[in-house]
N, CA, C and O of each residue as an XYZ file, in Angstrom:
732
protein
N      16.134    -10.119     19.192
C      16.289     -8.688     18.954
C      15.254     -8.193     17.942
O      14.521     -7.246     18.231
N      15.181     -8.808     16.774
C      14.234     -8.393     15.733
C      12.944     -9.200     15.845
O      12.497     -9.804     14.870
N      12.346     -9.207     17.042
C      11.102     -9.946     17.239
C       9.906     -9.107     16.773
O      10.064     -7.958     16.360
N       8.718     -9.694     16.846
C       7.538     -8.983     16.357
C       7.339     -7.656     17.077
O       7.114     -6.636     16.426
N       7.415     -7.643     18.399
C       7.146     -6.406     19.143
C       8.062     -5.272     18.714
O       7.622     -4.135     18.542
N       9.343     -5.593     18.542
C      10.296     -4.567     18.135
C       9.986     -4.084     16.713
O       9.905     -2.880     16.466
N       9.818     -5.011     15.797
C       9.555     -4.645     14.397
C       8.235     -3.900     14.250
O       8.147     -2.941     13.483
N       7.211     -4.332     14.976
C       5.907     -3.661     14.903
C       6.006     -2.236     15.441
O       5.376     -1.324     14.906
N       6.789     -2.044     16.490
C       6.963     -0.689     17.030
C       7.566      0.233     15.972
O       7.084      1.348     15.772
N       8.617     -0.228     15.294
C       9.282      0.583     14.272
C       8.329      0.875     13.116
O       8.191      2.022     12.693
N       7.679     -0.160     12.612
C       6.792      0.005     11.453
C       5.587      0.880     11.803
O       5.217      1.757     11.022
N       4.981      0.658     12.948
C       3.836      1.495     13.347
C       4.253      2.949     13.533
O       3.505      3.859     13.173
N       5.436      3.174     14.088
C       5.921      4.548     14.253
C       6.146      5.212     12.899
O       5.801      6.379     12.716
N       6.722      4.477     11.950
C       6.949      5.031     10.616
C       5.615      5.304      9.923
O       5.435      6.354      9.305
N       4.693      4.369     10.027
C       3.381      4.524      9.390
C       2.602      5.690     10.004
O       1.922      6.440      9.303
N       2.715      5.823     11.313
C       2.077      6.944     11.993
C       0.582      6.788     12.187
O       0.006      5.713     12.015
N      -0.022      7.915     12.554
C      -1.456      7.943     12.828
C      -2.280      7.995     11.555
O      -1.818      7.628     10.475
N      -3.476      8.448     11.706
C      -4.435      8.458     10.606
C      -4.013      9.391      9.482
O      -3.674     10.552      9.712
N      -4.040      8.863      8.263
C      -3.860      9.687      7.069
C      -5.066      9.471      6.168
O      -5.523      8.345      5.969
N      -5.561     10.555      5.636
C      -6.737     10.519      4.760
C      -6.445     11.172      3.413
O      -7.309     11.833      2.838
N      -5.243     10.987      2.922
C      -4.836     11.559      1.642
C      -5.653     10.910      0.524
O      -5.517      9.708      0.294
N      -6.495     11.671     -0.175
C      -7.329     11.080     -1.225
C      -6.532     10.590     -2.429
O      -7.058      9.816     -3.228
N      -5.277     11.016     -2.583
C      -4.446     10.556     -3.700
C      -3.782      9.206     -3.431
O      -3.237      8.592     -4.348
N      -3.824      8.743     -2.191
C      -3.221      7.468     -1.815
C      -4.254      6.362     -2.003
O      -5.256      6.312     -1.290
N      -4.005      5.478     -2.964
C      -4.953      4.398     -3.265
C      -5.253      3.525     -2.054
O      -6.363      3.011     -1.919
N      -4.284      3.356     -1.183
C      -4.476      2.528      0.007
C      -5.488      3.079      0.984
O      -5.984      2.349      1.843
N      -5.804      4.363      0.865
C      -6.761      4.980      1.786
C      -8.214      4.736      1.391
O      -9.129      5.072      2.143
N      -8.427      4.155      0.219
C      -9.780      3.899     -0.291
C     -10.144      2.427     -0.126
O      -9.322      1.547     -0.380
N     -11.376      2.164      0.301
C     -11.810      0.776      0.496
C     -11.807     -0.007     -0.814
O     -11.717     -1.235     -0.793
N     -11.901      0.666     -1.930
C     -11.841      0.002     -3.230
C     -10.430     -0.157     -3.762
O     -10.247     -0.735     -4.833
N      -9.418      0.340     -3.044
C      -8.030      0.178     -3.440
C      -7.575      1.079     -4.570
O      -6.489      0.897     -5.119
N      -8.403      2.045     -4.917
C      -8.061      2.963     -5.996
C      -8.727      4.309     -5.715
O      -9.846      4.367     -5.206
N      -8.032      5.371     -6.050
C      -8.540      6.716     -5.796
C      -9.970      6.859     -6.321
O     -10.247      6.602     -7.493
N     -10.871      7.277     -5.423
C     -12.263      7.507     -5.786
C     -13.149      6.285     -5.752
O     -14.357      6.398     -5.958
N     -12.576      5.105     -5.496
C     -13.376      3.869     -5.454
C     -13.618      3.472     -4.005
O     -12.680      3.311     -3.224
N     -14.867      3.319     -3.669
C     -15.216      2.957     -2.307
C     -15.254      4.186     -1.415
O     -15.576      5.290     -1.853
N     -14.917      3.962     -0.153
C     -14.976      5.001      0.868
C     -13.556      5.385      1.279
O     -12.696      4.519      1.434
N     -13.315      6.671      1.455
C     -12.019      7.165      1.933
C     -11.981      6.979      3.451
O     -12.467      7.832      4.194
N     -11.402      5.861      3.912
C     -11.293      5.560      5.336
C      -9.894      5.823      5.873
O      -9.713      6.014      7.076
N      -8.899      5.834      4.978
C      -7.548      6.160      5.381
C      -6.684      4.973      5.733
O      -7.024      3.816      5.482
N      -5.552      5.307      6.327
C      -4.560      4.342      6.799
C      -4.126      4.794      8.185
O      -3.996      5.988      8.455
N      -3.906      3.821      9.056
C      -3.469      4.138     10.414
C      -2.624      2.973     10.934
O      -3.047      1.819     10.878
N      -1.441      3.281     11.434
C      -0.533      2.281     12.008
C      -0.227      1.150     11.026
O       0.024      0.020     11.447
N      -0.245      1.438      9.734
C       0.054      0.420      8.737
C      -1.146     -0.368      8.260
O      -1.014     -1.245      7.405
N      -2.299     -0.073      8.793
C      -3.526     -0.758      8.383
C      -4.265      0.144      7.409
O      -4.671      1.252      7.758
N      -4.439     -0.344      6.172
C      -5.053      0.484      5.139
C      -6.484      0.057      4.842
O      -6.853     -1.108      4.994
N      -7.272      1.027      4.417
C      -8.658      0.760      4.035
C      -8.724     -0.184      2.845
O      -9.665     -0.969      2.734
N      -7.742     -0.120      1.957
C      -7.745     -0.994      0.780
C      -7.617     -2.460      1.185
O      -8.260     -3.327      0.592
N      -6.797     -2.738      2.184
C      -6.590     -4.116      2.639
C      -7.643     -4.538      3.657
O      -8.019     -5.708      3.726
N      -8.109     -3.587      4.437
C      -9.071     -3.869      5.502
C     -10.300     -2.969      5.346
O     -10.529     -2.098      6.185
N     -11.089     -3.163      4.298
C     -12.219     -2.267      4.045
C     -13.296     -2.302      5.129
O     -14.075     -1.356      5.249
N     -13.353     -3.365      5.909
C     -14.385     -3.475      6.945
C     -13.931     -3.023      8.327
O     -14.703     -3.064      9.285
N     -12.683     -2.593      8.428
C     -12.181     -2.095      9.714
C     -12.537     -0.617      9.866
O     -12.659      0.114      8.883
N     -12.699     -0.197     11.114
C     -12.941      1.216     11.430
C     -11.572      1.893     11.574
O     -11.074      2.088     12.683
N     -10.982      2.243     10.436
C      -9.613      2.774     10.420
C      -9.479      4.041     11.277
O      -8.547      4.115     12.078
N     -10.362      5.037     11.148
C     -10.169      6.260     11.937
C     -10.124      6.026     13.455
O      -9.443      6.757     14.175
N     -10.837      5.024     13.930
C     -10.887      4.762     15.371
C     -10.048      3.563     15.796
O     -10.167      3.093     16.928
N      -9.207      3.068     14.903
C      -8.401      1.895     15.202
C      -7.367      2.198     16.282
O      -6.670      3.212     16.234
N      -7.285      1.299     17.249
C      -6.258      1.427     18.291
C      -4.958      0.813     17.799
O      -4.946     -0.001     16.876
N      -3.889      1.210     18.417
C      -2.592      0.622     18.065
C      -2.598     -0.871     18.380
O      -1.996     -1.659     17.651
N      -3.264     -1.259     19.444
C      -3.330     -2.667     19.817
C      -4.030     -3.487     18.735
O      -3.578     -4.580     18.393
N      -5.133     -2.962     18.197
C      -5.847     -3.661     17.125
C      -4.958     -3.747     15.880
O      -4.894     -4.791     15.230
N      -4.284     -2.664     15.558
C      -3.390     -2.664     14.395
C      -2.297     -3.713     14.573
O      -2.004     -4.464     13.642
N      -1.693     -3.773     15.757
C      -0.630     -4.743     15.997
C      -1.147     -6.174     15.928
O      -0.439     -7.065     15.461
N      -2.372     -6.402     16.388
C      -2.975     -7.731     16.265
C      -3.071     -8.124     14.791
O      -2.683     -9.231     14.415
N      -3.587     -7.217     13.958
C      -3.729     -7.496     12.526
C      -2.368     -7.675     11.855
O      -2.193     -8.571     11.030
N      -1.405     -6.821     12.210
C      -0.066     -6.929     11.634
C       0.576     -8.269     11.992
O       1.239     -8.889     11.161
N       0.379     -8.703     13.214
C       0.951     -9.989     13.641
C       0.303    -11.145     12.887
O       0.993    -11.995     12.324
N      -1.010    -11.168     12.882
C      -1.743    -12.279     12.250
C      -1.552    -12.313     10.735
O      -1.272    -13.362     10.156
N      -1.708    -11.145     10.100
C      -1.812    -11.099      8.639
C      -0.499    -10.813      7.913
O      -0.433    -10.924      6.689
N       0.532    -10.451      8.648
C       1.824    -10.194      8.015
C       2.927    -11.034      8.664
O       3.596    -11.819      7.991
N       3.110    -10.864      9.969
C       4.213    -11.544     10.647
C       4.085    -13.060     10.508
O       5.028    -13.731     10.090
N       2.934    -13.586     10.854
C       2.731    -15.033     10.779
C       2.539    -15.482      9.332
O       3.174    -16.440      8.890
N       1.672    -14.798      8.595
C       1.336    -15.194      7.223
C       2.567    -15.273      6.321
O       2.640    -16.140      5.450
N       3.535    -14.374      6.521
C       4.700    -14.325      5.646
C       5.980    -14.814      6.331
O       7.088    -14.458      5.931
N       5.803    -15.639      7.374
C       6.921    -16.360      8.013
C       8.064    -15.453      8.453
O       9.233    -15.784      8.250
N       7.740    -14.331      9.043
C       8.786    -13.368      9.434
C       9.800    -13.952     10.409
O      10.970    -13.572     10.371
N       9.381    -14.865     11.281
C      10.324    -15.459     12.235
C      11.424    -16.251     11.545
O      12.484    -16.473     12.130
N      11.189    -16.679     10.314
C      12.185    -17.471      9.587
C      13.207    -16.616      8.834
O      14.235    -17.124      8.387
N      12.927    -15.343      8.699
C      13.787    -14.466      7.908
C      15.030    -14.115      8.728
O      14.911    -13.805      9.913
N      16.225    -14.159      8.120
C      17.436    -13.807      8.870
C      17.292    -12.437      9.542
O      16.767    -11.493      8.953
N      17.763    -12.353     10.771
C      17.547    -11.155     11.588
C      17.891     -9.826     10.917
O      17.075     -8.907     10.976
N      19.030     -9.679     10.298
C      19.312     -8.335      9.773
C      18.374     -7.904      8.639
O      18.235     -6.711      8.369
N      17.736     -8.868      7.981
C      16.825     -8.543      6.879
C      15.376     -8.474      7.362
O      14.527     -7.888      6.690
N      15.093     -9.057      8.500
C      13.716     -9.244      8.980
C      12.923     -7.947      9.084
O      11.759     -7.913      8.684
N      13.514     -6.889      9.604
C      12.794     -5.623      9.750
C      12.420     -5.064      8.378
O      11.288     -4.624      8.178
N      13.358     -5.078      7.433
C      13.060     -4.640      6.059
C      11.928     -5.473      5.472
O      10.966     -4.944      4.914
N      12.063     -6.770      5.609
C      11.093     -7.712      5.044
C       9.685     -7.429      5.591
O       8.725     -7.330      4.827
N       9.576     -7.303      6.902
C       8.280     -7.027      7.531
C       7.734     -5.683      7.074
O       6.542     -5.560      6.791
N       8.592     -4.679      6.999
C       8.161     -3.352      6.563
C       7.646     -3.383      5.124
O       6.634     -2.754      4.816
N       8.330     -4.106      4.247
C       7.868     -4.219      2.860
C       6.526     -4.946      2.819
O       5.625     -4.546      2.082
N       6.392     -6.005      3.602
C       5.124     -6.741      3.621
C       3.972     -5.801      3.987
O       2.920     -5.833      3.349
N       4.166     -4.979      4.995
C       3.122     -4.056      5.440
C       2.907     -2.941      4.422
O       1.765     -2.625      4.087
N       3.981     -2.345      3.930
C       3.891     -1.179      3.050
C       3.567     -1.525      1.607
O       2.903     -0.750      0.919
N       4.029     -2.684      1.136
C       3.919     -2.991     -0.288
C       3.342     -4.366     -0.589
O       3.117     -4.707     -1.751
N       3.105     -5.145      0.437
C       2.529     -6.472      0.252
C       3.515     -7.593      0.519
O       4.709     -7.468      0.246
N       3.002     -8.684      1.052
C       3.830     -9.824      1.427
C       4.526    -10.495      0.255
O       5.671    -10.929      0.383
N       3.853    -10.586     -0.882
C       4.471    -11.220     -2.045
C       5.663    -10.390     -2.512
O       6.699    -10.952     -2.866
N       5.537     -9.068     -2.520
C       6.651     -8.196     -2.894
C       7.821     -8.412     -1.928
O       8.973     -8.456     -2.360
N       7.541     -8.546     -0.631
C       8.593     -8.779      0.363
C       9.348    -10.070      0.055
O      10.575    -10.116      0.150
N       8.613    -11.110     -0.312
C       9.244    -12.393     -0.634
C      10.064    -12.283     -1.910
O      11.191    -12.777     -1.959
N       9.523    -11.644     -2.945
C      10.281    -11.458     -4.188
C      11.622    -10.774     -3.911
O      12.667    -11.220     -4.385
N      11.579     -9.703     -3.147
C      12.822     -8.984     -2.845
C      13.788     -9.856     -2.044
O      14.996     -9.832     -2.279
N      13.250    -10.623     -1.102
C      14.081    -11.529     -0.311
C      14.758    -12.553     -1.221
O      15.959    -12.799     -1.105
N      13.988    -13.140     -2.116
C      14.557    -14.152     -3.000
C      15.638    -13.551     -3.901
O      16.665    -14.185     -4.146
N      15.413    -12.349     -4.386
C      16.425    -11.692     -5.215
C      17.670    -11.351     -4.386
O      18.794    -11.472     -4.873
N      17.467    -10.925     -3.135
C      18.610    -10.621     -2.260
C      19.417    -11.882     -1.951
O      20.612    -11.806     -1.668
N      18.761    -13.033     -2.005
C      19.444    -14.316     -1.789
C      20.082    -14.840     -3.074
O      20.698    -15.906     -3.070
N      19.939    -14.099     -4.168
C      20.580    -14.486     -5.415
C      19.703    -15.237     -6.393
O      20.193    -15.722     -7.413
N      18.405    -15.345     -6.103
C      17.510    -16.041     -7.022
C      17.350    -15.227     -8.302
O      17.434    -13.999     -8.294
N      17.121    -15.936     -9.391
C      16.879    -15.283    -10.676
C      15.762    -16.024    -11.403
O      15.515    -17.201    -11.142
N      15.100    -15.336    -12.304
C      14.113    -15.950    -13.185
C      13.026    -16.726    -12.473
O      12.350    -16.208    -11.583
N      12.867    -17.974    -12.878
C      11.767    -18.799    -12.395
C      11.859    -19.094    -10.900
O      10.846    -19.397    -10.268
N      13.059    -19.010    -10.328
C      13.209    -19.254     -8.893
C      12.538    -18.179     -8.044
O      12.210    -18.423     -6.883
N      12.334    -16.999     -8.609
C      11.662    -15.925     -7.891
C      10.160    -16.173     -8.019
O       9.516    -15.721     -8.966
N       9.618    -16.910     -7.030
C       8.228    -17.352     -7.138
C       7.295    -16.752     -6.089
O       6.092    -17.008     -6.123
N       7.828    -15.958     -5.159
C       6.975    -15.337     -4.152
C       6.517    -16.278     -3.056
O       5.544    -15.990     -2.360
N       7.202    -17.396     -2.894
C       6.830    -18.368     -1.872
C       8.021    -18.638     -0.950
O       9.162    -18.729     -1.404
N       7.744    -18.764      0.337
C       8.789    -19.169      1.279
C       8.736    -20.695      1.321
O       8.043    -21.285      2.150
N       9.474    -21.311      0.423
C       9.529    -22.765      0.345
C      10.910    -23.270      0.700
O      11.733    -22.536      1.248
N      11.157    -24.531      0.384
C      12.431    -25.153      0.743
C      13.629    -24.460      0.093
O      14.669    -24.301      0.733
N      13.497    -24.040     -1.182
C      14.614    -23.373     -1.857
C      14.951    -22.048     -1.174
O      16.122    -21.721     -0.981
N      13.920    -21.293     -0.811
C      14.141    -20.007     -0.154
C      14.755    -20.207      1.226
O      15.675    -19.486      1.610
N      14.248    -21.181      1.968
C      14.802    -21.462      3.299
C      16.283    -21.863      3.199
O      17.112    -21.412      3.989
N      16.592    -22.700      2.233
C      17.984    -23.132      2.050
C      18.874    -21.945      1.666
O      19.997    -21.826      2.154
N      18.374    -21.076      0.798
C      19.155    -19.901      0.379
C      19.386    -18.957      1.556
O      20.465    -18.378      1.683
N      18.380    -18.799      2.418
C      18.557    -17.928      3.593
C      19.623    -18.494      4.526
O      20.415    -17.738      5.089
N      19.652    -19.814      4.694
C      20.658    -20.438      5.560
C      22.057    -20.254      4.998
O      23.020    -20.124      5.754
N      22.177    -20.241      3.675
C      23.487    -20.106      3.027
C      24.026    -18.674      3.082
O      25.201    -18.451      2.790
N      23.189    -17.705      3.449
C      23.663    -16.319      3.472
C      24.858    -16.137      4.404
O      25.809    -15.433      4.066
N      24.811    -16.768      5.569
C      25.924    -16.690      6.509
C      26.416    -15.267      6.704
O      25.655    -14.394      7.124
N      27.684    -15.030      6.402
C      28.300    -13.713      6.575
C      27.847    -12.708      5.526
O      28.196    -11.531      5.613
N      27.092    -13.139      4.559
C      26.627    -12.247      3.494
C      25.338    -11.509      3.867
O      24.768    -10.809      3.030
N      24.880    -11.656      5.095
C      23.624    -11.028      5.513
C      23.668     -9.511      5.417
O      22.683     -8.881      5.032
N      24.804     -8.925      5.764
C      24.912     -7.463      5.677
C      24.812     -7.009      4.226
O      24.178     -5.995      3.936
N      25.426     -7.741      3.325
C      25.308     -7.434      1.902
C      23.874     -7.592      1.421
O      23.404     -6.830      0.577
N      23.186     -8.586      1.965
C      21.786     -8.812      1.579
C      20.904     -7.640      2.011
O      19.944     -7.304      1.317
N      21.219     -7.013      3.153
C      20.463     -5.829      3.585
C      20.613     -4.728      2.543
O      19.630     -4.100      2.150
N      21.836     -4.499      2.100
C      22.068     -3.441      1.104
C      21.348     -3.759     -0.204
O      20.746     -2.876     -0.815
N      21.410     -5.005     -0.629
C      20.724     -5.400     -1.865
C      19.217     -5.195     -1.706
O      18.560     -4.650     -2.593
N      18.679     -5.635     -0.572
C      17.246     -5.494     -0.304
C      16.840     -4.019     -0.348
O      15.841     -3.661     -0.971
N      17.614     -3.181      0.310
C      17.322     -1.735      0.344
C      17.406     -1.128     -1.051
O      16.568     -0.306     -1.422
N      18.403     -1.522     -1.818
C      18.563     -0.990     -3.176
C      17.382     -1.409     -4.065
O      16.863     -0.607     -4.841
N      16.976     -2.651     -3.942
C      15.840     -3.125     -4.752
C      14.551     -2.405     -4.362
O      13.728     -2.088     -5.220
N      14.382     -2.150     -3.077
C      13.212     -1.386     -2.614
C      13.215      0.005     -3.212
O      12.199      0.484     -3.715
N      14.371      0.645     -3.150
C      14.513      1.991     -3.693
C      14.195      1.998     -5.190
O      13.476      2.872     -5.675
N      14.727      1.031     -5.905
C      14.461      0.939     -7.344
C      12.975      0.736     -7.616
O      12.420      1.316     -8.548
N      12.340     -0.093     -6.794
C      10.918     -0.359     -6.991
C      10.090      0.913     -6.789
O       9.176      1.183     -7.567
N      10.401      1.689     -5.761
C       9.673      2.940     -5.534
C       9.892      3.919     -6.692
O       8.966      4.604     -7.126
N      11.120      3.973     -7.178
C      11.395      4.855     -8.334
C      10.627      4.389     -9.566
O      10.142      5.215    -10.339
N      10.512      3.089     -9.757
C       9.748      2.558    -10.886
C       8.267      2.934    -10.784
O       7.613      3.190    -11.795
N       7.750      2.963     -9.560
C       6.363      3.391     -9.367
C       6.193      4.810     -9.899
O       5.240      5.104    -10.622
N       7.127      5.682     -9.534
C       7.048      7.086     -9.952
C       7.206      7.213    -11.469
O       6.550      8.050    -12.090
N       8.065      6.397    -12.065
C       8.219      6.439    -13.525
C       6.919      6.067    -14.225
O       6.553      6.677    -15.230
N       6.226      5.071    -13.699
C       4.983      4.637    -14.344
C       3.775      5.479    -13.934
O       2.784      5.544    -14.662
N       3.860      6.121    -12.772
C       2.762      6.964    -12.280
C       3.367      8.251    -11.717
O       3.531      8.371    -10.503
N       3.698      9.210    -12.577
C       4.391     10.429    -12.137
C       3.691     11.186    -11.003
O       4.364     11.874    -10.235
N       2.388     11.083    -10.876
C       1.682     11.779     -9.787
C       2.100     11.252     -8.416
O       1.883     11.919     -7.404
N       2.699     10.059     -8.373
C       3.129      9.460     -7.110
C       4.439     10.062     -6.587
O       4.894      9.706     -5.500
N       5.043     10.968     -7.353
C       6.323     11.549     -6.958
C       6.239     12.219     -5.586
O       7.243     12.318     -4.880
N       5.065     12.671     -5.215
C       4.940     13.334     -3.913
C       5.215     12.389     -2.743
O       5.465     12.844     -1.627
N       5.172     11.082     -2.988
C       5.436     10.105     -1.935
C       6.876      9.602     -1.940
O       7.310      8.959     -0.984
N       7.620      9.891     -3.007
C       8.946      9.309     -3.178
C       9.890      9.642     -2.026
O      10.580      8.751     -1.531
N       9.939     10.893     -1.586
C      10.817     11.267     -0.480
C      10.516     10.480      0.782
O      11.429     10.032      1.474
N       9.250     10.313      1.076
C       8.858      9.528      2.256
C       9.234      8.067      2.127
O       9.712      7.454      3.081
N       9.016      7.507      0.939
C       9.377      6.105      0.716
C      10.878      5.892      0.858
O      11.322      4.943      1.504
N      11.662      6.789      0.243
C      13.115      6.635      0.309
C      13.632      6.867      1.728
O      14.561      6.192      2.170
N      13.033      7.817      2.436
C      13.389      8.032      3.838
C      13.088      6.812      4.685
O      13.844      6.469      5.595
N      11.994      6.170      4.382
C      11.606      4.956      5.091
C      12.658      3.862      4.878
O      13.061      3.186      5.825
N      13.093      3.697      3.635
C      14.117      2.689      3.334
C      15.392      2.992      4.114
O      15.997      2.085      4.685
N      15.807      4.258      4.145
C      17.007      4.628      4.903
C      16.845      4.353      6.388
O      17.731      3.774      7.016
N      15.722      4.763      6.949
C      15.481      4.541      8.381
C      15.554      3.057      8.731
O      16.203      2.673      9.704
N      14.891      2.237      7.940
C      14.874      0.797      8.200
C      16.273      0.203      8.020
O      16.693     -0.651      8.800
N      16.984      0.652      7.004
C      18.334      0.139      6.758
C      19.267      0.496      7.906
O      19.988     -0.369      8.403
N      19.266      1.751      8.334
C      20.130      2.156      9.443
C      19.783      1.391     10.710
O      20.675      0.929     11.422
N      18.504      1.254     10.994
C      18.075      0.530     12.196
C      18.535     -0.921     12.133
O      19.037     -1.458     13.121
N      18.369     -1.555     10.983
C      18.769     -2.956     10.814
C      20.274     -3.129     10.978
O      20.729     -4.029     11.683
N      21.038     -2.268     10.326
C      22.497     -2.363     10.414
C      22.989     -2.077     11.822
O      23.842     -2.795     12.343
N      22.457     -1.036     12.439
C      22.883     -0.650     13.781
C      22.666     -1.798     14.766
O      23.576     -2.167     15.507
N      21.468     -2.353     14.769
C      21.174     -3.410     15.735
C      21.931     -4.693     15.431
O      22.349     -5.403     16.346
N      22.108     -4.989     14.164
C      22.793     -6.231     13.817
C      24.278     -6.161     14.162
O      24.848     -7.129     14.664
N      24.898     -5.025     13.893
C      26.323     -4.874     14.168
C      26.585     -4.742     15.666
O      27.600     -5.218     16.175
N      25.663     -4.096     16.355
C      25.772     -3.854     17.802
C      25.850     -5.160     18.514
O      25.946     -5.189     19.741
């Protein structure tokens, strides 16, 4: 159910077409406003992460190829429990794979030094132990995402213009995950 094709469709739809907002650091090849070239973001592929890609002319097929290779496979999405997988993949694309792993580990109950940003044996074992707690883990994951976006705005108040979109994204992904998992 939560395979790559399904998750990529949801994430690409949320990300949408070309955006060239000069205030969005991800739209710049240098990863920061005014640094490099303003190439934009399209289908989840950002100029900051892919400075050598032709973002304005990128096809959805090319974007999905990159998302599969550089996110789905790189961050072991097939190993993530199904109800959390869509959130996890979306965070990897929107905020980075290491952030996705940190949130996953915290949702599994890790604390302190155990939160290492790696999908290793401890993380795999913790995911297996979730069992019936997977629905609770979705809520924890969503709450941590929401808190993280709010923290961004606290440290960079100019980012407040993105907060509604970020929070809407978390809600959309959460509802989709819960609906499909319960169904």
